C-alpha positions, 0 to 999 in steps of 0.5 A: 488174728481178726478178732470176733467182734471185727468178724461179726461186725464184718457180716453182712446182713444178707448173710446174717440173715441167711445164717440165722433163719432158713429159707422159707421160714414162716417169720421171714416170709420165705426168705425175704423182708426180714425187718418186716417178719420180726415186726409181724412175729412180735405183733402176733405174739403180743395179740396172742398174749392180750387174747389169752389175759382177757379169757383167763380175766373172764373165766375167773370172774365168772368162777368167783364167788360173788358171781354166782351168787348172782351179784353181777346184773344179768346181760339181759337187765332183769334181777335174778329170782330165787328159788321158790321153797320147798312145799309144805308137805316136802319139809322135814319138822324138826322141831315137833310140838310139845302137846306132841311130845308129852301125849307120847310121853302120857302114853309110855307112862299109861302102858308101864304103869298099866303092865306093872299094876297088872298082878291078876292079869293070868293065874301065874302072876303075882297075885293070882290067887285073888283073880277069882275076887277081882271077876266078882268085882267085875260082874258087880259092875256089868252092865246086864245085872244092873239093867236086870237089877233095875228091871226087876225093881221097877216093876215091883215098886208100888210108889211115883217117887219110887218109880220116877228115880227107878225109871231115871237111873235105867235112863242113865244105864241105856245112855252109858251102854250108848255112850261106851260103845260109840266111843269105843267104836271110834278110837278102838284102843285094843286091850293091853297085851296081858289080857286074857279074853275071858270076859263075863257075857262080851259084845263087838265092841267090847274087845276094845279097852277105852273108854272103861265101861265099869268104870262109866257105870262106877262112875254114874251108878255111886253120884245116883245112888248118893244124890237120891237114897238116904243111906248112912254114912258106912254104907255112903263110904262102902259105895264110893269105895265099891266104886274105886275097887271096881276101877282098880279092878279092871287094871289088875285083871289086865282088861284096861290101861289107867287112862281108860278108867280115868276117862271112865269114871270121868265120862260117868261123873259127866253123866250123871249131870246129864240125867240130872238135867234132863231128869224124867218125871209125870210132868215132862213125860207123862207118857213112859209113867202111864204105859209103866202103870198100864203093864 
């Protein structure tokens, strides 16, 4: 019995080629040139593998983080330009200023404190029984009684010194009305929500609350009286107490917020400084005194 090895070695090259592949195979060139076909198939496989390796390497390089960040120079030799920052209007302000936070906190405290102190805002309030007394104080600080009283005293005065004092008081009251009306028209801060619009003789600008006209008038009149009238100490204390209680009554009635009254006191104090600086006398304003004497 012949061995398998001798039977395999005994085959002819043509027979092995014919038994391993069918005629017309692409690897063998249609059945001829067996050795050349094997070499061609091997070279084509090597070239295809090398091309695939090159493509994979390029793909990995393009997908690397360093390449995406622009660490490799561009083919044209131009440096990669960083993106422009967004406009100032499009940026979100995540760090508000300290001044803005302080103002918002002050406004919140002002509204809370004004509502707590508005104990006479209505008849059903905790101090509603004291509302008529507060309204009487409101009339004592109104501009119309002060203007009418000053004009009456000016008409009844028979001395140059008295007329000079009253003329400057009238000038201060008119200046107060003008400044308060202008500031109220510019700021336009609404009165507190718990306020009842039952005030004595209101104008169009009186629907606004900042600053308090009663507080400015109280500060101006009290400082004027203390500087130009000779009063005993109890009367001087009474004048200061009247100004303070009048400002407090504006908050208790719900007419104003606390900051309205505080700024009103400051503005009235400064108004007297303006009146004192522009003091009217027969020397610098003789026409006013001459016209008043003729009347």
